[in-house]
C-alpha positions in Angstrom: 106.3 88.5 -3.9 108.6 85.9 -2.4 107.7 83.5 -5.1 108.6 86.0 -7.9 111.9 86.9 -6.3 112.8 83.2 -6.0 112.3 82.8 -9.8 115.3 85.1 -10.4 117.4 83.2 -7.9 116.5 79.9 -9.4 117.1 81.0 -13.0 120.5 82.4 -12.0 121.5 79.3 -10.0 120.6 77.0 -12.9 123.0 78.9 -15.2 125.7 79.7 -12.8 126.0 76.2 -11.4 127.4 75.2 -8.0 129.9 77.5 -6.4 129.4 80.3 -9.0 126.5 82.3 -7.5 127.2 86.0 -7.5 130.0 85.8 -10.1 130.2 84.9 -13.8 132.2 81.9 -14.8 135.5 82.5 -16.5 134.0 81.3 -19.8 131.3 84.0 -19.5 133.7 86.8 -18.4 134.9 87.5 -22.0 131.6 88.6 -23.5 133.0 91.8 -25.1 135.8 90.0 -26.8 133.5 87.2 -28.1 131.1 89.9 -29.5 134.0 91.5 -31.4 135.3 88.2 -32.7 131.8 87.2 -33.8 131.2 90.5 -35.5 127.6 90.6 -34.1 126.0 91.6 -30.8 122.7 90.0 -29.9 120.5 92.5 -28.1 117.3 91.6 -26.2 114.5 94.1 -26.9 110.7 94.2 -26.6 108.8 93.3 -29.7 105.4 94.8 -28.9 106.0 97.7 -26.6 106.2 101.0 -28.4 108.0 103.4 -28.2 110.7 101.2 -26.5 110.7 98.2 -28.9 108.2 97.1 -31.6 108.1 95.8 -35.2 107.1 98.1 -38.0 105.1 97.3 -41.1 108.3 96.2 -42.9 109.1 93.8 -40.2 112.0 95.9 -38.8 112.7 96.5 -35.1 112.1 100.1 -34.1 112.1 102.1 -30.9 114.1 103.9 -28.2 116.0 100.8 -27.1 116.5 99.7 -30.7 118.1 103.0 -31.6 120.4 102.9 -28.6 121.4 99.3 -29.6 122.2 100.4 -33.1 124.5 103.1 -31.8 126.1 100.3 -29.6 126.8 98.3 -32.7 128.3 101.3 -34.5 130.6 102.0 -31.6 131.7 98.3 -31.5 132.0 98.0 -35.2 129.7 95.0 -35.3 126.2 94.1 -36.6 123.2 94.1 -34.3 120.9 91.1 -34.0 117.6 91.9 -32.2 116.0 89.2 -30.1 112.3 90.1 -29.1 111.6 89.1 -25.5 108.5 88.3 -23.4 108.6 90.1 -20.1 109.1 87.0 -18.0 111.9 85.7 -20.3 114.2 88.7 -20.2 116.5 87.6 -17.5 116.5 83.8 -18.4 117.3 84.8 -22.0 120.4 86.6 -20.8 121.5 84.0 -18.4 121.1 81.2 -20.9 123.1 83.0 -23.6 120.2 83.7 -26.0 121.3 87.4 -25.9 124.6 89.1 -25.2 123.0 92.1 -23.5 119.4 92.7 -22.4 117.7 96.0 -23.1 114.0 95.1 -23.1 112.9 98.0 -20.8 115.0 96.6 -17.9 113.9 98.5 -14.8 116.7 98.7 -12.2 115.6 96.9 -9.0 117.6 95.3 -6.2 116.0 91.8 -6.8 117.1 91.9 -10.4 120.5 93.2 -9.5 121.1 89.9 -7.7 120.8 88.0 -11.0 122.2 90.4 -13.6 124.6 93.3 -13.8 123.2 96.7 -14.7 124.9 99.6 -16.4 124.3 103.2 -15.7 120.7 104.3 -16.5 120.1 105.4 -20.1 116.3 105.9 -20.0 113.5 106.2 -17.5 109.7 106.1 -17.1 107.0 105.9 -14.4 105.1 102.8 -13.3 101.4 103.7 -13.3 97.8 102.5 -13.0 95.5 103.3 -15.9 91.7 103.0 -16.1 88.6 104.6 -17.6 87.7 108.1 -16.6 84.5 106.7 -15.2 86.4 104.9 -12.4 87.3 107.3 -9.5 90.7 106.1 -8.3 92.7 108.4 -6.0 94.5 105.7 -4.0 95.3 102.1 -4.6 92.5 101.1 -2.1 90.0 102.6 -4.5 91.0 99.9 -7.0 91.0 97.0 -4.6 87.8 95.5 -5.9 88.5 96.1 -9.5 89.9 93.6 -11.9 93.5 94.7 -12.4 95.7 93.5 -15.3 99.5 93.3 -15.1 102.3 91.7 -17.2 103.4 88.7 -15.1 106.5 89.5 -13.1 106.9 93.0 -14.3 107.5 96.1 -12.1 103.8 97.0 -12.1 102.9 93.4 -11.0 105.3 93.8 -8.0 104.2 97.3 -7.1 100.5 96.5 -7.1 100.9 93.1 -5.4 103.1 94.7 -2.7 100.3 97.3 -2.0 97.2 95.0 -2.2 98.6 91.6 -1.5 98.2 88.7 -4.0 94.5 89.2 -4.3 92.5 87.1 -6.8 91.4 90.0 -8.9 94.9 90.7 -10.1 95.0 89.1 -13.6 98.4 88.3 -14.9 99.2 88.2 -18.6 102.3 87.0 -20.5 103.2 90.4 -22.1 102.4 94.1 -22.3 100.3 93.8 -25.4 98.0 91.1 -23.8 97.7 93.3 -20.7 96.6 96.3 -22.8 94.3 94.3 -24.9 92.6 93.0 -21.7 91.7 96.6 -20.8 90.5 97.5 -24.3 88.3 94.4 -24.5 86.9 94.9 -21.0 88.4 91.8 -19.5 89.9 94.0 -16.7 88.9 97.4 -15.3 92.4 98.8 -14.8 96.0 97.9 -15.7 99.4 98.4 -14.2 101.6 99.9 -16.9 104.1 102.7 -17.6 103.9 106.2 -18.9 104.2 105.1 -22.5 101.3 102.6 -22.4 98.9 105.4 -23.5 100.6 105.6 -26.9 99.7 102.0 -27.6 96.3 102.2 -26.1 95.4 105.2 -28.3 96.7 103.2 -31.3 94.7 100.1 -30.4 91.5 102.0 -29.4 91.3 105.5 -30.8 89.1 107.8 -28.8 89.3 105.7 -25.6 88.8 107.3 -22.2 91.7 105.6 -20.4 93.8 107.9 -18.2 96.6 107.7 -15.7 95.3 107.3 -12.2 98.2 106.6 -9.9 102.0 106.7 -10.1 103.7 103.9 -8.1 107.4 104.8 -8.7 109.9 106.2 -11.1 111.8 103.5 -12.9 115.3 103.8 -14.4 116.4 101.4 -17.2 119.9 100.1 -17.6 121.6 97.7 -20.0 122.0 94.2 -18.4 124.9 91.8 -18.7 125.9 88.8 -16.7 127.2 89.2 -13.2 131.0 89.5 -12.8 131.8 90.5 -16.4 133.7 93.7 -15.7 134.9 94.4 -19.3 131.6 94.6 -21.0 130.0 96.5 -18.1 132.8 99.1 -18.2 132.5 99.5 -21.9 128.7 100.0 -21.7 129.1 102.7 -19.0 131.6 104.5 -21.2 129.3 104.2 -24.2 126.4 105.7 -22.2 128.5 108.6 -21.0 129.6 109.2 -24.6 126.2 109.3 -26.3 124.8 111.5 -23.5 127.7 113.9 -23.9 127.5 114.2 -27.6 123.8 114.6 -27.7 122.8 111.4 -29.5 120.9 110.0 -26.6 119.0 113.3 -26.3 118.0 113.0 -29.9 116.6 109.5 -29.3 114.6 110.7 -26.3 113.1 113.5 -28.3 112.4 111.2 -31.2 110.6 108.5 -29.3 109.3 110.1 -26.1 109.0 113.8 -27.3 110.7 114.9 -24.1 114.3 115.7 -23.0 116.4 113.3 -21.1 115.7 113.2 -17.4 118.3 113.9 -14.8 119.6 110.3 -14.3 120.5 109.4 -10.7 124.1 108.9 -9.6 123.0 105.8 -7.8 120.1 103.5 -7.3 119.8 101.8 -3.9 120.6 98.2 -4.1 121.7 98.4 -7.8 125.4 98.8 -8.5 126.2 100.3 -11.9 129.6 98.7 -12.1 131.1 95.3 -11.3 132.8 95.3 -7.9 
C-alpha cells in the first residue's frame, strides 16, 4: 500500500519540480485559457471499460464519461480530443500534459487528492468482488485462498490489499479488460471490480455465472486537473452544477447506467472539491 501511494508522490514530484509540490507552476495555472485559445480540450477516458468509456465498431469513443466530456466541449465552445488511458497511467498522463483533464473513472480518494485536484463528483459506483456462484464468499476472509485479479493500482487493488495484505495470490493486471478476461479464462477465481463490470462480463461470456459477492466501498468520481489551477477547477464545478440542474447529467445516467443520479455527497473526507 505504501509503495502504491509513493508512486503518486513520485509522479507528481517529477512534474512539479523542486519547490512546487502542492501547487501548480504559473505556466500550468492557465489551463482554461490555453484550452480556449487552442480550440480543443484533451480529455482522458477509459478505452475498454463500458459503460464509462469504450470504443464502438466505428472506432468512436462512447460512454458516460465521453458524453459528459462532449457537453464540456459544447459549453467551452471547443472540440474534444479523447485520449484512452490505462488505469496506472491516468495520473501520470495528466501531470505530464498528455491530457488537459482526466475523466477515466477517477475515484475520489485522499492519496490521489495529494497529486491532482478533483472537481465535485459527477458520477458514482461501488467497488466490489465478483466470482462464480459456486464460490461461497460472505466475507473477504472466505476469498483469502482464492486467486484474485485486480487492475494494478486501482481502487479495488487498494481495498483488497488493505484487507488481506499483499498476499501472493493477488494477481495484478494492466487494465480492466485484462482483469475481466482473467476471470473468464479461469486464470483467477475472483476479481475486484466495480458495479458496471457485469455488463462487460456478460458481453464477453454470455450465460456466465459470475455474481457480485462483496461491496468494499462506494466510490465517487470527479474530473481531475492539476493542483493549484483555480480557474479550470471553478469552471468545472460550475459546469457540473449546470448539467445537474438542467437534467442533462440525469439523461446520461439513465442512458448508460439505467438508473437515476445518486445523491452526491457535499464533501469527501480528504478530498477538496475546490482549490484552496
